[in-house]
C-alpha positions as CSV (number, residue, x, y, z in Angstrom):
1,M,-0.2,30.1,1.3
2,T,2.5,28.0,-0.1
3,V,2.9,24.4,-1.3
4,D,5.4,23.7,1.5
5,V,2.9,24.8,4.2
6,L,0.2,22.6,2.7
7,R,2.5,19.6,2.5
8,N,3.6,20.2,6.1
9,H,-0.1,20.2,7.2
10,L,-0.6,16.9,5.3
11,N,2.3,15.4,7.1
12,Y,1.2,16.8,10.5
13,T,-2.3,15.3,10.0
14,D,-0.8,11.9,9.3
15,W,1.5,12.1,12.3
16,A,-1.2,13.2,14.7
17,S,-3.8,10.7,13.5
18,R,-1.3,7.8,13.7
19,R,-0.5,8.7,17.3
20,L,-4.2,8.6,18.4
21,V,-4.8,5.3,16.5
22,E,-1.9,3.9,18.5
23,A,-3.4,5.2,21.7
24,A,-6.8,3.8,20.8
25,S,-5.1,0.4,20.1
26,A,-4.3,0.2,23.8
27,L,-7.9,0.4,24.9
28,D,-10.1,-2.5,25.7
29,P,-13.3,-3.0,23.5
30,Q,-15.5,-1.3,26.1
31,E,-13.3,1.7,26.3
32,L,-13.0,1.9,22.6
33,T,-16.7,2.0,22.1
34,K,-17.9,3.9,25.2
35,D,-20.6,6.4,24.3
36,F,-19.6,9.9,25.4
37,G,-22.8,11.4,24.0
38,S,-21.0,13.3,21.3
39,A,-21.7,13.5,17.6
40,Y,-19.7,10.4,16.9
41,N,-20.2,8.8,20.3
42,S,-16.9,7.1,21.1
43,V,-13.1,7.0,20.5
44,L,-13.7,4.5,17.7
45,G,-16.6,6.4,16.1
46,T,-14.8,9.7,16.2
47,L,-11.6,8.3,14.6
48,V,-13.6,6.5,12.0
49,H,-15.5,9.7,11.2
50,V,-12.2,11.5,10.6
51,Y,-10.9,8.6,8.5
52,A,-14.1,8.5,6.4
53,S,-13.9,12.3,5.9
54,D,-10.3,12.2,4.9
55,R,-11.3,9.5,2.3
56,A,-14.2,11.5,1.1
57,W,-12.1,14.7,0.6
58,L,-9.4,12.9,-1.2
59,G,-12.0,11.3,-3.5
60,R,-13.5,14.7,-4.2
61,I,-10.1,16.1,-5.1
62,E,-9.3,13.1,-7.3
63,G,-12.7,13.4,-9.0
64,N,-13.8,10.0,-7.6
65,P,-15.7,10.5,-4.4
66,P,-16.8,7.3,-2.6
67,A,-20.4,6.3,-3.3
68,V,-21.0,6.0,0.5
69,Y,-19.3,8.4,3.0
70,M,-19.0,5.7,5.6
71,D,-20.1,2.1,5.7
72,P,-20.3,1.2,9.4
73,E,-20.0,-2.5,8.8
74,K,-16.7,-2.0,6.8
75,D,-15.3,1.0,8.5
76,M,-16.1,0.8,12.2
77,H,-13.1,-1.4,13.1
78,L,-9.8,-0.5,14.7
79,A,-8.0,-2.7,12.1
80,V,-9.3,-0.4,9.3
81,L,-7.8,2.6,11.1
82,K,-4.5,0.8,11.6
83,N,-4.2,-0.6,8.1
84,D,-6.3,1.6,5.7
85,W,-5.8,5.1,7.1
86,P,-2.0,5.1,6.7
87,A,-2.4,4.0,3.1
88,L,-5.0,6.8,2.6
89,M,-2.6,9.3,4.1
90,E,0.2,8.1,1.7
91,R,-2.2,8.9,-1.2
92,W,-2.8,12.3,0.3
93,K,0.9,13.0,0.5
94,Q,1.4,11.7,-3.1
95,W,-1.3,14.1,-4.2
96,G,0.4,16.9,-2.2
97,A,3.8,16.1,-3.8
98,Q,2.3,17.1,-7.2
99,L,1.0,20.5,-6.0
100,T,2.4,23.7,-7.5
101,E,2.0,27.3,-6.4
102,D,-0.5,27.7,-9.3
103,S,-2.4,24.4,-8.7
104,I,-3.2,25.3,-5.1
105,L,-5.2,28.3,-6.3
106,K,-7.4,26.3,-8.7
107,G,-10.9,25.4,-7.7
108,V,-11.9,21.8,-7.1
109,A,-15.5,21.1,-8.1
110,Y,-17.3,18.6,-5.9
111,K,-20.6,17.8,-4.2
112,D,-21.0,17.5,-0.5
113,T,-22.8,14.5,1.1
114,K,-26.2,16.2,0.6
115,G,-25.5,16.7,-3.1
116,N,-24.8,20.5,-3.0
117,A,-22.2,21.5,-5.6
118,Y,-19.2,23.6,-4.6
119,V,-15.9,24.9,-6.1
120,T,-13.2,25.4,-3.5
121,P,-9.5,26.3,-4.0
122,A,-7.3,23.3,-3.3
123,W,-5.4,25.2,-0.5
124,Q,-8.6,25.8,1.4
125,I,-9.5,22.1,1.2
126,V,-6.1,21.1,2.6
127,L,-6.4,23.5,5.5
128,H,-10.0,22.3,6.1
129,F,-8.8,18.7,6.1
130,A,-6.1,19.5,8.6
131,N,-8.4,21.6,10.8
132,H,-11.2,19.1,10.8
133,G,-8.9,16.3,11.9
134,T,-7.4,18.5,14.6
135,H,-10.9,19.3,16.0
136,H,-11.9,15.7,16.3
137,R,-8.5,14.5,17.6
138,G,-9.0,17.0,20.4
139,Q,-12.3,15.2,21.2
140,V,-10.6,11.8,21.2
141,S,-7.9,13.2,23.5
142,G,-10.6,14.3,25.9
143,F,-12.3,10.9,25.7
144,L,-9.0,9.2,26.5
145,R,-8.6,11.4,29.6
146,A,-12.1,10.7,30.7
147,L,-11.3,7.0,30.5
148,G,-8.2,7.5,32.8
149,H,-5.6,7.4,30.0
150,T,-3.1,10.1,29.1
151,P,-3.4,10.9,25.4
152,P,-0.3,11.4,23.3
153,P,0.5,15.0,22.6
154,V,-0.8,15.9,19.1
155,D,-0.3,19.7,19.1
156,L,1.1,21.2,16.0
157,I,4.0,22.7,18.0
158,V,4.9,19.3,19.3
159,Y,5.0,18.1,15.7
160,Y,7.3,21.0,14.7
161,R,9.6,20.3,17.6
162,E,9.9,16.7,16.7
163,M,10.4,17.3,13.0
164,Y,12.6,20.4,13.1
165,R,14.9,19.9,16.0
């Protein structure tokens, strides 16, 4: 694992999430909140879950996790995803810019949402962060198709093709 690979995954995650927020912005309120019977119910609920998780993981890494994982009254709004998520991703990228080949191996001590304590190498947290978002963005893409919309391509290879042509 290298610092460059991790930074690339941070950038990819930002790129892919922005694309789906843009697609979600074109939905009407009923489509945005349609319950698909999944863990986070809807396009909005699933994207907010990813945003809240991204925020929680950055808080853990910085040693200042949010007191509440997600506040539905504050977080469950498309405007939060459009305004606050890009700013959060910039903080992730600023953190990533400070990484070194040694620091990615160091353990980050944190507690999960149930209070269980863990120590995980920084590189594993970054890959989990990227993978978690990919999983849920795939769900949102499926929801968009079920609603009759064509989701934007968010595959990693599409990102590589756009960034490294």
